[in-house]
GUTORGU-674377 format. One line per 3 residues: number of its first residue (from 0); for each residue x, y, z of C-alpha. Coordinates in Angstrom, 3 decimals, decimal comma, always signed. Last residue first. Layout:
NUM	X/Y/Z ~ ...
END
This chain:
429	+16,826/-15,877/-31,355 ~ +16,333/-12,093/-31,540 ~ +13,498/-11,297/-29,144
426	+13,383/-14,453/-27,016 ~ +17,177/-14,935/-26,984 ~ +17,774/-11,260/-26,157
423	+15,199/-11,420/-23,362 ~ +16,937/-14,471/-21,874 ~ +20,463/-13,055/-22,031
420	+19,395/-9,678/-20,642 ~ +17,481/-11,345/-17,788 ~ +20,530/-13,467/-16,912
417	+22,774/-10,396/-16,998 ~ +20,455/-8,569/-14,589 ~ +20,394/-11,536/-12,229
414	+24,197/-11,895/-12,331 ~ +24,787/-8,200/-11,630 ~ +22,313/-7,782/-8,767
411	+24,564/-8,893/-5,893 ~ +27,491/-6,804/-7,129 ~ +25,281/-3,741/-7,543
408	+23,785/-4,269/-4,072 ~ +27,213/-4,557/-2,441 ~ +28,306/-1,459/-4,388
405	+25,540/+0,678/-2,842 ~ +23,565/+2,526/-5,526 ~ +25,177/+5,891/-6,255
402	+23,140/+7,305/-9,143 ~ +25,756/+6,556/-11,816 ~ +26,546/+3,044/-10,586
399	+22,926/+1,937/-10,735 ~ +22,563/+3,454/-14,222 ~ +25,688/+1,628/-15,409
396	+24,265/-1,624/-14,039 ~ +20,931/-0,933/-15,773 ~ +22,223/-0,251/-19,285
393	+21,559/-3,719/-20,702 ~ +18,390/-3,775/-18,611 ~ +17,083/-0,675/-20,385
390	+18,178/-2,060/-23,758 ~ +16,083/-5,221/-23,142 ~ +12,874/-3,558/-21,880
387	+11,550/-2,434/-25,250 ~ +12,270/-5,831/-26,847 ~ +10,637/-7,566/-23,882
384	+7,482/-5,507/-24,431 ~ +7,507/-6,258/-28,161 ~ +7,936/-9,955/-27,352
381	+4,886/-9,814/-25,086 ~ +2,860/-8,077/-27,804 ~ +3,962/-10,668/-30,372
378	+2,986/-13,494/-28,004 ~ -0,512/-12,019/-27,877 ~ -1,921/-10,275/-24,817
375	-5,505/-11,176/-23,863 ~ -4,429/-12,575/-20,496 ~ -4,057/-15,975/-18,762
372	-2,697/-18,074/-21,648 ~ -0,698/-15,299/-23,341 ~ +1,057/-14,542/-20,048
369	+1,878/-18,231/-19,555 ~ +3,611/-18,289/-22,947 ~ +5,729/-15,270/-22,037
366	+6,532/-16,849/-18,658 ~ +7,889/-19,937/-20,411 ~ +10,126/-17,771/-22,593
363	+11,061/-15,828/-19,456 ~ +12,457/-18,965/-17,834 ~ +12,620/-19,005/-14,037
360	+10,940/-22,450/-13,995 ~ +7,978/-21,517/-11,798 ~ +5,136/-22,824/-13,926
357	+2,371/-21,148/-11,935 ~ +4,377/-17,926/-11,856 ~ +5,426/-16,724/-8,420
354	+4,103/-14,473/-5,652 ~ +5,596/-15,015/-2,203 ~ +9,250/-14,395/-3,052
351	+11,088/-15,360/+0,143 ~ +12,484/-12,828/+2,606 ~ +15,398/-13,624/+4,931
348	+15,208/-12,379/+8,508 ~ +18,269/-10,146/+8,029 ~ +16,606/-8,270/+5,144
345	+19,204/-7,650/+2,425 ~ +17,151/-9,491/-0,212 ~ +14,649/-6,654/+0,362
342	+16,535/-4,348/-1,982 ~ +13,640/-1,837/-2,218 ~ +10,322/-1,180/-3,949
339	+7,755/-0,628/-1,188 ~ +5,586/+1,388/-3,603 ~ +4,742/+1,493/-7,326
336	+1,868/+3,668/-8,539 ~ -1,561/+2,137/-8,061 ~ -2,748/-0,501/-10,500
333	-5,905/+0,495/-12,342 ~ -9,664/+1,010/-12,101 ~ -11,259/+3,970/-13,890
330	-14,960/+4,557/-13,244 ~ -14,846/+8,347/-12,942 ~ -14,831/+7,971/-9,135
327	-11,374/+6,421/-9,264 ~ -10,463/+2,943/-8,068 ~ -6,784/+2,487/-7,262
324	-5,180/-0,920/-6,985 ~ -2,411/-2,155/-4,712 ~ +0,609/-4,440/-4,773
321	+2,683/-4,832/-1,613 ~ -0,259/-6,366/+0,245 ~ -0,320/-9,461/-1,982
318	+3,302/-10,365/-1,301 ~ +6,189/-9,212/-3,496 ~ +8,911/-8,880/-0,828
315	+11,713/-10,314/-2,954 ~ +12,987/-6,984/-4,233 ~ +16,276/-8,375/-5,524
312	+16,969/-5,873/-8,289 ~ +16,580/-8,099/-11,335 ~ +13,712/-10,139/-9,894
309	+11,691/-7,144/-8,720 ~ +12,389/-5,303/-11,978 ~ +11,143/-8,150/-14,177
306	+8,084/-8,544/-11,952 ~ +7,365/-4,827/-12,163 ~ +7,577/-4,888/-15,966
303	+5,082/-7,763/-15,991 ~ +2,621/-5,730/-13,874 ~ +2,927/-2,645/-16,083
300	+2,258/-4,785/-19,170 ~ -0,744/-6,366/-17,446 ~ -2,034/-2,875/-16,559
297	-1,873/-1,654/-20,167 ~ -3,553/-4,842/-21,358 ~ -6,295/-4,529/-18,741
294	-7,404/-0,982/-19,566 ~ -10,350/-0,496/-17,193 ~ -9,131/-3,126/-14,756
291	-11,546/-5,780/-13,471 ~ -11,320/-9,088/-15,336 ~ -7,904/-8,736/-16,959
288	-6,351/-7,523/-13,706 ~ -7,865/-10,468/-11,828 ~ -6,603/-12,899/-14,488
285	-3,120/-11,361/-14,305 ~ -3,174/-11,823/-10,526 ~ -4,107/-15,486/-10,942
282	-1,225/-16,031/-13,379 ~ +1,149/-14,218/-11,031 ~ +0,230/-16,880/-8,499
279	-1,628/-15,910/-5,354 ~ -0,714/-16,085/-1,681 ~ -2,507/-14,641/+1,347
276	-0,056/-14,375/+4,260 ~ -2,566/-12,256/+6,128 ~ -6,330/-12,463/+6,011
273	-9,056/-12,412/+3,401 ~ -8,733/-12,753/-0,362 ~ -11,513/-10,755/-2,055
270	-9,357/-9,974/-5,100 ~ -9,223/-6,224/-4,375 ~ -8,599/-7,065/-0,712
267	-5,541/-9,214/-1,467 ~ -4,300/-6,870/-4,202 ~ -4,366/-4,107/-1,609
264	-6,919/-1,343/-1,727 ~ -7,013/+2,286/-2,803 ~ -9,902/+4,687/-3,174
261	-8,523/+8,170/-3,790 ~ -9,008/+10,958/-1,261 ~ -9,339/+14,393/-2,874
258	-8,186/+17,225/-0,639 ~ -9,588/+20,755/-0,555 ~ -11,610/+22,640/-3,183
255	-8,595/+24,093/-5,012 ~ -7,178/+20,570/-5,138 ~ -4,661/+18,575/-3,075
252	-4,508/+14,965/-4,184 ~ -4,241/+12,124/-1,665 ~ -3,914/+8,399/-2,424
249	-0,558/+9,050/-4,101 ~ +1,366/+9,771/-0,909 ~ +4,838/+11,309/-1,215
246	+7,408/+9,192/+0,674 ~ +9,728/+10,960/+3,130 ~ +12,510/+8,654/+4,345
243	+14,277/+9,379/+7,638 ~ +17,846/+8,337/+8,473 ~ +19,419/+11,536/+7,144
240	+16,783/+13,085/+4,910 ~ +15,824/+10,678/+2,137 ~ +13,224/+12,098/-0,242
237	+11,184/+9,837/-2,523 ~ +10,636/+11,104/-6,063 ~ +7,052/+11,265/-7,279
234	+4,438/+8,799/-8,553 ~ +6,234/+5,980/-10,369 ~ +4,555/+3,704/-12,877
231	+7,507/+1,699/-14,191 ~ +9,578/+2,830/-17,165 ~ +12,851/+1,139/-16,218
228	+14,445/+4,532/-15,471 ~ +11,487/+5,352/-13,187 ~ +12,023/+2,099/-11,307
225	+15,738/+2,889/-11,005 ~ +14,863/+6,267/-9,470 ~ +12,528/+4,440/-7,076
222	+15,476/+2,243/-6,123 ~ +17,433/+5,380/-5,243 ~ +14,723/+6,410/-2,754
219	+14,706/+2,897/-1,268 ~ +18,490/+2,706/-0,802 ~ +18,694/+4,260/+2,674
216	+15,762/+2,207/+3,950 ~ +17,290/-1,097/+2,826 ~ +20,682/+0,022/+4,183
213	+19,103/+0,731/+7,567 ~ +17,662/-2,766/+7,710 ~ +21,042/-4,280/+6,838
210	+22,989/-2,110/+9,293 ~ +20,802/-3,024/+12,272 ~ +21,280/-0,107/+14,669
207	+17,733/+0,754/+15,654 ~ +14,993/+1,134/+13,075 ~ +15,080/+3,875/+10,464
204	+11,970/+6,041/+10,201 ~ +9,373/+6,115/+7,424 ~ +7,338/+9,242/+6,776
201	+4,262/+8,787/+4,588 ~ +3,553/+12,194/+3,152 ~ +0,695/+14,457/+2,123
198	+1,132/+17,815/+0,393 ~ -0,065/+21,426/+0,725 ~ -2,837/+21,132/+3,307
195	-4,550/+24,135/+4,946 ~ -7,853/+23,591/+3,101 ~ -7,908/+19,966/+4,257
192	-7,866/+20,888/+7,939 ~ -4,723/+19,671/+9,754 ~ -4,753/+17,274/+12,708
189	-5,605/+13,979/+11,019 ~ -2,252/+13,724/+9,252 ~ +0,041/+14,581/+12,126
186	+1,424/+17,940/+11,066 ~ +4,477/+19,043/+9,070 ~ +5,401/+22,715/+8,662
183	+5,594/+24,189/+5,166 ~ +3,163/+27,036/+6,085 ~ +0,883/+25,620/+3,376
180	+0,813/+22,537/+5,544 ~ +2,716/+19,319/+5,040 ~ +0,504/+16,459/+6,165
177	+1,943/+13,470/+7,968 ~ +1,200/+9,745/+8,043 ~ +3,831/+8,311/+10,326
174	+5,883/+5,174/+10,037 ~ +7,996/+2,953/+12,288 ~ +9,225/+0,132/+10,024
171	+7,254/-3,114/+10,370 ~ +4,318/-2,613/+8,059 ~ +0,717/-1,397/+7,854
168	-0,283/+2,237/+8,099 ~ -3,567/+3,404/+9,608 ~ -2,223/+3,271/+13,153
165	+0,716/+5,464/+12,220 ~ -0,036/+9,094/+12,831 ~ -2,509/+8,770/+15,635
162	-0,551/+6,049/+17,318 ~ +3,114/+6,975/+17,039 ~ +3,553/+7,787/+20,730
159	+0,157/+7,820/+22,487 ~ -0,939/+11,239/+21,244 ~ +0,934/+13,035/+24,026
156	+3,887/+10,803/+23,194 ~ +3,886/+12,119/+19,636 ~ +4,106/+15,671/+20,963
153	+6,930/+14,640/+23,263 ~ +8,766/+13,102/+20,305 ~ +8,530/+16,335/+18,297
150	+9,525/+18,552/+21,213 ~ +12,459/+16,291/+22,054 ~ +13,719/+16,487/+18,495
147	+13,560/+13,467/+16,229 ~ +16,494/+14,992/+14,332 ~ +14,747/+14,403/+11,012
144	+11,394/+15,481/+12,436 ~ +12,725/+18,684/+13,999 ~ +14,670/+19,462/+10,812
141	+11,595/+19,190/+8,598 ~ +9,877/+21,712/+10,833 ~ +7,051/+20,663/+13,069
138	+3,418/+21,693/+13,319 ~ +1,259/+21,548/+16,425 ~ -2,492/+21,306/+16,768
135	-2,893/+21,604/+20,535 ~ -4,671/+18,643/+22,059 ~ -8,072/+19,308/+23,622
132	-10,005/+17,026/+21,261 ~ -7,488/+14,208/+21,750 ~ -9,423/+11,308/+23,204
129	-12,879/+12,337/+22,011 ~ -11,709/+13,238/+18,518 ~ -9,804/+9,950/+18,225
126	-12,794/+7,949/+19,440 ~ -15,082/+9,693/+16,931 ~ -12,707/+8,826/+14,082
123	-12,542/+5,220/+15,247 ~ -16,342/+5,019/+15,481 ~ -16,690/+6,302/+11,910
120	-14,368/+3,661/+10,460 ~ -12,561/+5,230/+7,525 ~ -12,572/+4,958/+3,762
117	-10,960/+6,984/+0,953 ~ -7,537/+5,351/+0,732 ~ -4,772/+4,882/+3,323
114	-6,244/+4,757/+6,801 ~ -7,288/+7,615/+9,098 ~ -9,734/+6,611/+11,784
111	-9,053/+2,882/+11,623 ~ -7,526/+2,605/+15,098 ~ -10,499/+2,855/+17,481
108	-13,117/+0,478/+16,049 ~ -10,543/-1,565/+14,133 ~ -8,395/-2,067/+17,211
105	-11,362/-3,316/+19,228 ~ -12,308/-5,756/+16,462 ~ -8,754/-7,035/+16,025
102	-7,781/-7,563/+19,674 ~ -8,680/-11,273/+19,845 ~ -6,880/-11,817/+16,547
99	-3,359/-11,200/+17,912 ~ -2,071/-9,695/+21,131 ~ +1,625/-8,884/+20,638
96	+1,524/-5,514/+22,406 ~ -0,314/-6,965/+25,407 ~ -3,255/-4,663/+26,213
93	-3,209/-1,384/+28,135 ~ -5,154/+0,396/+25,402 ~ -2,232/+2,700/+24,600
90	+0,029/-0,343/+24,511 ~ -2,303/-1,940/+21,960 ~ -2,149/+1,228/+19,857
87	+1,644/+1,242/+19,891 ~ +1,812/-2,405/+18,883 ~ -0,657/-1,877/+16,031
84	+1,267/+1,117/+14,705 ~ +4,484/-0,900/+14,506 ~ +3,007/-3,665/+12,398
81	-0,712/-3,667/+11,749 ~ -3,739/-1,400/+12,160 ~ -6,853/-2,830/+10,463
78	-8,029/-0,807/+7,455 ~ -6,664/-3,286/+4,889 ~ -8,323/-6,079/+6,901
75	-11,666/-4,364/+6,287 ~ -11,194/-4,743/+2,530 ~ -11,271/-8,547/+2,848
72	-14,754/-8,668/+4,360 ~ -14,491/-10,230/+7,831 ~ -14,839/-13,992/+7,863
69	-17,548/-16,574/+7,017 ~ -19,130/-13,878/+4,823 ~ -22,491/-12,114/+4,658
66	-23,221/-9,514/+1,993 ~ -26,843/-8,652/+2,758 ~ -27,835/-7,227/-0,606
63	-28,770/-3,658/-1,473 ~ -25,868/-3,116/-3,859 ~ -22,619/-1,190/-4,398
60	-19,910/-3,481/-5,741 ~ -18,208/-5,461/-2,971 ~ -15,045/-7,122/-4,348
57	-13,826/-3,851/-5,850 ~ -14,173/-2,443/-2,359 ~ -16,069/+0,148/-0,325
54	-17,722/+1,313/-3,538 ~ -17,906/+4,880/-4,938 ~ -14,278/+4,773/-6,109
51	-15,117/+2,057/-8,636 ~ -17,306/-1,014/-8,000 ~ -20,579/+0,534/-9,171
48	-23,632/-1,740/-9,036 ~ -25,979/+0,930/-7,585 ~ -24,389/+4,331/-6,907
45	-27,319/+6,569/-5,898 ~ -29,735/+3,868/-4,734 ~ -27,018/+1,989/-2,866
42	-25,735/+5,059/-1,062 ~ -29,211/+6,064/+0,134 ~ -30,179/+2,535/+1,212
39	-26,997/+2,118/+3,226 ~ -24,637/-0,635/+2,120 ~ -24,554/-3,771/+4,269
36	-21,508/-5,896/+5,065 ~ -22,126/-8,915/+7,288 ~ -19,616/-10,813/+9,384
33	-18,175/-14,183/+10,348 ~ -15,114/-14,143/+12,602 ~ -11,660/-14,826/+11,106
30	-10,788/-11,123/+11,259 ~ -10,729/-11,401/+15,054 ~ -11,660/-14,831/+16,398
27	-12,143/-13,388/+19,891 ~ -15,041/-11,284/+18,574 ~ -17,075/-14,463/+18,016
24	-19,176/-14,380/+14,861 ~ -21,777/-11,955/+13,532 ~ -19,754/-8,732/+13,563
21	-21,953/-6,400/+11,549 ~ -20,318/-3,900/+9,208 ~ -22,413/-0,936/+8,116
18	-22,088/+0,987/+4,870 ~ -22,077/+4,441/+3,248 ~ -21,954/+7,111/+5,943
15	-20,532/+10,095/+4,056 ~ -17,333/+12,067/+4,673 ~ -17,207/+15,238/+2,606
12	-15,348/+16,831/-0,288 ~ -17,449/+15,281/-3,054 ~ -16,897/+11,743/-1,755
9	-14,993/+10,444/+1,264 ~ -16,423/+7,109/+2,401 ~ -17,579/+6,231/+5,915
6	-17,901/+2,705/+7,235 ~ -19,963/+2,261/+10,392 ~ -19,231/-0,368/+13,016
3	-21,460/-2,972/+14,580 ~ -21,220/-5,696/+17,239 ~ -20,795/-3,335/+20,185
0	-19,839/-5,198/+23,351
END
């Protein structure tokens, strides 16, 4: 059993070996096993002490130390296949599809060939090339994907169903990472050379016949329009085609030289919190932003605006993997654009808000005071923010109606929006 894997980072238009992970503990413990993370001498000398896009993680600035932990490093969990992609990969390996930690190391070494961000596991990339080196690179029209045509599904099956496209994506909806070529056909993300790429997409498919789940997917593109209206950091419009949602990726930028891959990691990994179900208070998140972001006050304001919007519009799924940070190679560290913003209160399993304020009294006056305690923002700055947001929320129901938000969602949101308007008005105007 191989106890090592190599981490590669994409810099200056090439993949570079930058670090080694050693599995010190028992493989059966999965991500809970002790490990070591070691930067290569060459990488450390060139980028010493940087924690921006040159590092494997904000939590692991480039150094020559032996970074040993009682678990895996938190960033490695971001690379680990989860959700639908994990099940497909386990089936491909002939293992039980619900196998948990005992499969983690094997999955990492074959499934982390193409994750979100600018890292990959070298062994996983080599495994993919070995398995599918003789596969024909095939592109599909938008219509073939939307209709899930036989040819499209057969091509996926030849790659082990959704594996090669989805193993690097976490979540429960079936998803594919796809690249739109300059010929406007869509290819599985790893299959197209960078110089042939036009745009990169995360394609999310509806699941079965559950009306609530399908409504969540159908409304997500409209919710991103609401986010833009509320002044949140939005990348590009989402495109809903039938029962398939096309989400433009913001960790990829096509340039004249090829494709730039932007370092991105979840709030959990960015904060060094290992595992799943990691919880933090908003106060703790604000402290992390203040400590590490290049322009902390700007990022705190963005974060507060997102919390307002999540509450108003019933996006309860605010766990630490639904917020991410980007680390650029120019030293800038900031929140990524918004993603997974949807009416999650509709979810049939029931979703609870994971991230809450330390004093969880649902009062924005209290929250304003907490913000001043855990950030450098003054109460006047917080009030100015609320004053800017108030007219947007006063017009939000009309905006929802005008863009065609489902009436059930409008009715469900009305009392929360009115409550926010009342509270912000009281704070700003007394």
